C-alpha positions as CSV (number, residue, x, y, z in Angstrom):
1,M,0.2,-0.1,-0.1
2,S,1.3,3.6,-0.9
3,E,2.2,5.6,1.6
4,D,-0.7,8.4,0.4
5,A,-2.5,5.1,0.3
6,D,-2.7,4.4,3.6
7,K,-3.4,8.7,4.8
8,K,-6.4,8.3,3.2
9,V,-7.5,5.7,5.6
10,K,-5.2,6.8,8.5
11,K,-8.0,5.1,12.0
12,V,-8.4,6.3,14.8
13,A,-7.3,3.8,17.4
14,I,-8.2,2.4,19.9
15,S,-6.3,-0.2,22.0
16,M,-7.4,-2.4,25.3
17,C,-4.0,-3.7,27.0
18,M,-5.0,-8.1,27.1
19,G,-2.4,-8.0,30.2
20,S,-3.4,-10.2,32.9
21,S,-4.3,-7.7,35.4
22,C,-6.7,-5.3,33.7
23,Y,-7.8,-7.5,31.5
24,P,-9.8,-9.8,34.1
25,R,-10.6,-6.0,36.6
26,G,-12.7,-4.9,34.0
27,N,-11.2,-4.8,30.5
28,D,-12.9,-8.1,28.8
29,Q,-16.4,-6.2,29.3
30,N,-14.7,-3.1,28.3
31,M,-13.9,-5.0,24.6
32,G,-17.2,-5.7,24.3
33,L,-19.0,-2.5,25.1
34,I,-16.8,-0.7,22.8
35,R,-17.6,-3.0,19.9
36,H,-21.4,-3.1,20.5
37,Y,-21.0,1.2,20.8
38,L,-19.1,1.7,17.5
39,K,-21.9,-0.1,15.8
40,V,-25.0,1.6,17.2
41,H,-22.8,4.8,15.9
42,N,-22.2,2.8,13.1
43,L,-18.4,3.6,13.8
44,E,-16.5,-0.1,13.0
45,A,-15.0,1.4,9.6
46,C,-13.5,3.7,10.9
47,I,-11.9,2.7,14.3
48,E,-8.9,0.6,14.2
49,L,-10.3,-1.4,17.3
50,K,-7.1,-3.3,18.7
51,G,-5.3,-5.3,22.0
52,H,-1.7,-4.2,23.8
53,R,-0.2,-6.7,26.1
54,C,1.1,-5.5,29.4
55,Q,2.7,-2.6,29.6
56,D,3.4,-2.6,33.2
57,N,0.8,0.4,34.6
58,C,-1.3,-2.6,35.9
59,H,-1.4,-0.9,39.1
60,L,-3.5,2.1,36.6
61,G,-6.0,-0.2,35.5
62,P,-7.7,-1.4,33.2
63,N,-6.0,0.5,31.1
64,I,-7.0,2.4,26.7
65,I,-5.9,4.3,25.2
66,F,-6.6,6.2,22.2
67,N,-4.8,7.7,19.6
68,D,-1.6,7.8,21.7
69,K,-3.6,9.0,24.7
70,P,-4.3,6.9,27.9
71,Y,-6.8,6.6,29.8
72,H,-6.7,4.8,33.5
73,Q,-9.4,3.3,35.6
74,V,-12.0,2.2,33.3
75,N,-14.0,0.0,34.8
76,P,-17.0,-1.1,32.3
77,G,-18.9,1.4,35.0
78,M,-17.6,4.5,33.6
79,F,-16.5,3.2,30.1
80,P,-20.0,3.9,28.4
81,A,-19.0,7.8,29.1
82,T,-16.7,8.1,28.3
83,L,-17.5,7.0,24.8
84,R,-20.3,9.6,24.9
85,E,-17.7,12.3,26.0
86,L,-15.6,11.3,22.5
87,L,-18.2,10.7,20.8
88,P,-17.8,13.7,18.4
89,Y,-14.3,13.7,18.1
90,L,-14.6,9.6,16.6
91,E,-17.3,11.0,14.5
92,Q,-15.5,13.9,13.2
93,A,-12.5,11.6,12.8
94,C,-14.9,9.5,10.6
95,R,-15.4,12.1,8.0
96,E,-12.4,13.2,8.4
97,S,-10.9,9.6,7.3
98,S,-13.4,9.2,4.9
99,S,-12.8,12.4,3.1
100,G,-8.9,11.5,3.3
101,K,-8.1,15.0,5.5
102,D,-5.9,14.3,8.8
103,D,-7.0,17.1,11.2
104,A,-8.7,15.3,13.6
105,D,-6.9,16.1,17.2
106,P,-9.0,14.5,20.9
107,A,-7.2,17.3,22.4
108,S,-9.2,20.2,21.5
């Protein structure tokens, strides 16, 4: 795939810790929650959902990384609120991803 093609299909990255501490403390449920949320909001095509191994932040877990920004202590009870907070950014990033732009920034 060419570099230009990579830019056009750039997706929002959500990575969940699947380590032996984070996974049983909530990321097992969080994975199902986010898959459902992305499907309901029709965002599956522009979100790259993946798991990662332990990054030595177990004491802060469950840990989720959203476009390089870490979120800690993301228990299944608070995760839907986090997703609602991020929804405008996710929708904007999806629109820009499909149009080839790369201006989305979750910090703005």
